[in-house]
Structure formats: structure tokens, C-alpha cells
N, C-alpha and C positions, 0 to 999 in steps of 0.2 A: 682538602687540606689548604689549598690556596685561598679559598673563601674564608676560612677561619683566620688565616694570617691577615687578610684584608680587614676583617671584622675587628680583630684585636688591634690593628693599627688605627682604625677609626676610633675605637674606644680610647686608646692612648692619646690621640689628638684631641678628642672631646674633653678628656680629663685635664689636659694641659691648658686648653682654652678656657674652660669653665662656663657655667650657665650664664653669668652676667655678660661675658663677651659675646656669647651666642645671641643674647637678647639685643645687645648693641649692634651687632652685625645685621641682625634681622631688621632692626629699626632703620638702619642706613639703607638697606635694600627697599624697605617699604617706602621710605621717603623718595628714593629714586623712581619707583613705580608711580608714586603720587605726582611727581613733577611731570613725568611723561603723560599720564592721564590728564592732568591739568592742561597741558598744551594741546592735546588732541581735542579736548572739549572746546577750546577757544579757536581752533582752526576750522571749524565747520562754517558753512555759509549762513547758518541760522544765527539767531541772536545769541550772544555770549551769555553764559550763566552769570548770575549776580556775583559781584565781588563781595566777600564777607570781611567784616572787621575782626579783630582778635577775639571777640566774644561770640562770633558766629552769626552776628546779625547782618543781614544784607545792607550794603551801603547803597543809598539811593542813586539811581542812574540820572538824576536830575541835578544840574548845576543850579546855582543861585538864580541865574537868569532863566531857568526853566528848560534849557536845551539839553538834549541827551548827551551823556558823556561819550567820548570817542572810544570805539572798539579798541584801537591801538593803545590808548592810554590805560584802559582797564586791563588789557592783556599784559602790558609792561608791569603794572602794579601786582598782578597775580603772579607773574613770573618771578618778580623780586621777592615776594612773600614766600613762595615755595623755596627759593634759593636760601633765603634767610633761615627758614626752618631747617633745611638740610645742613647748613653750616653750623647752626646751634647744636644739632645732634652730634655732628662730627667733632665740634669743639668740646662737647661733654666727654667724648671718648678720649680726646687728647688730654683733658684735664683730670680724668679719672686716675686715681692712684692704683686701682685694682686692675686696670686694663693692661694687657700684655704689650710689650714693646712693639710686636708685629701689628697689633690692632691700632696702636697709636700712630705708627708709621703709615699704615694704610689710610687712616683718617686724615693725616697731614697731606698725604698724596692726593686724596680726594678733594680736600679744601683747595689745594694748589690747582688741581684740574678745573674746579669750579671757577676759580679766579681767572684762569686763562680763557675759559668759555665766556665769562662775562666780558672780558676785554675784547675778544674776537667778535662777540655779538654787537658790542657798541661800535666797533670799527666798521662792521658790515652795514649796520643800520645807517651810520653817517655817510658811508660811501654810496649806498643805494639811493639815499635821499639826494645826494649830490648829482645823481644821474637824472634828476627831474621827478622822482616819485615823491608825492606829498607825505606819505607815511610808510614806515617799514618796521616790522618786528622780526628779529632773528632769534631762533632758539636752537642752540647747539646741544646735542646730547651724545657725548662720545665721538664716534666717527660719522655721525649723521647730523643733518641740519634741516630745519624747516624755516622758510622765509615767507612772511606774509606781507604783501605790498598792496597799497591802495591804488587801484587802477580799474579802468573800464574796459581794458583789453590789453593783454601782454603780447607784444610783437616778438618774433623770434630773436630780434636783436636785443630786446629787453631781457629776455631769458638768458641769452648768451652773456650779457653784461653782468647780470646778477650771479650767474654760475661762476664767471671769472673772478668776481669780487670774493665770493665765498671760498673759492679754491686758494686764492692768494692770501686771504686773511686767516683761514682756519685749516687749510690743507685738506678740505673735504672734497672728495671726488663727486662729479656730477651724478653718478649712480646712487649716491647716498644723500642727494639733495632733493628736497620737496619745495617747490615754489608755488605759493598759493596766492591767488588774486582775490582781493576783497574789493567789491564794487564800491564806488564812491556814493 
């Protein structure tokens, strides 16, 4: 009997939300997973995957002077593209006349959270660079963060400084922080 009540409740909720909103919510979740996978691919010590333009064509890793593009610059571009795509999908939900008020509120909350993450990432990157690191990329996802720094060896004091900066700027505890060293 209890199972039938739960099943009926789920059917009622599904009917209220509608197919279109399920698709929108699924798209938002898919974009979130894509952002996470994108970062995981870029944080390996191997060469980063190519950055693609909007048509899906790889952008050359060569500058006009023939030197390789910087890992950090490519990662920042990729991170920004993934965020832009996520915000576009969320904005579609907000602008949709068919979306429920709850879906619109959730999309606005997610846009706000992304904006806060972007601000925190920028502050972390600036402060880490001010500690003497040549390059830094910070990626915050909810209550966890990954920080990639250019270094030939991180000292315990370096790790402590980065950990403190991340905690002060984003409130992320050291247990949810991943600091990655990228060799020069």
C-alpha cells in the first residue's frame, strides 16, 4: 500500500513538472557533469586535450610565433566555455514561458552560484599568483575545489598558503581541496 502511495505521488509530481521541464533539468545535470569531466581531463599531467572552437574544430596549439600555447590559458578558455554553455541552458529555462516557477527559481539560483564560483576562482587565482606562483587555475564545483599551480615542487608552506586562500575566499575545507602541481 505504501509503495502505491509513493508511486502515485511520483506520478502526480511528474505530471505537474511536465516532459519539457524534465528535459531541461536533465540538460542542466548533463552540463554539470560535462563541466566536471572537462576539468578532470585538464588536470592530468599529460598533455591537455585540444580546445575546440564553436564548430568543434580543434584550435591550433601554435601561436603566431610558433610557440605552444600555455596549459593554463587553454584550461581557462575551456572552463569559460563550459560555464558559458551552462549559463546559456539555465538562461533558457529562466526565459521559457512553459517552465514552472520552481524550475526558473532553481535555474536563477544555479546562475547565481556559478557567478559566485567565478568570482571566488578569480580571487583565488590572483592571491595564489601574488604568493609567487607564475600561473594558477582554480575550479570550484559546489563544496569542492581543484587548484592547479605551475611549480617544480610544492613545499608544505606553499600547500598551507593555498589551502588558507581557498578557505578564506570560498569557504572550502581542506578535505575538499585538491592541489595539483603542473611542472614548468
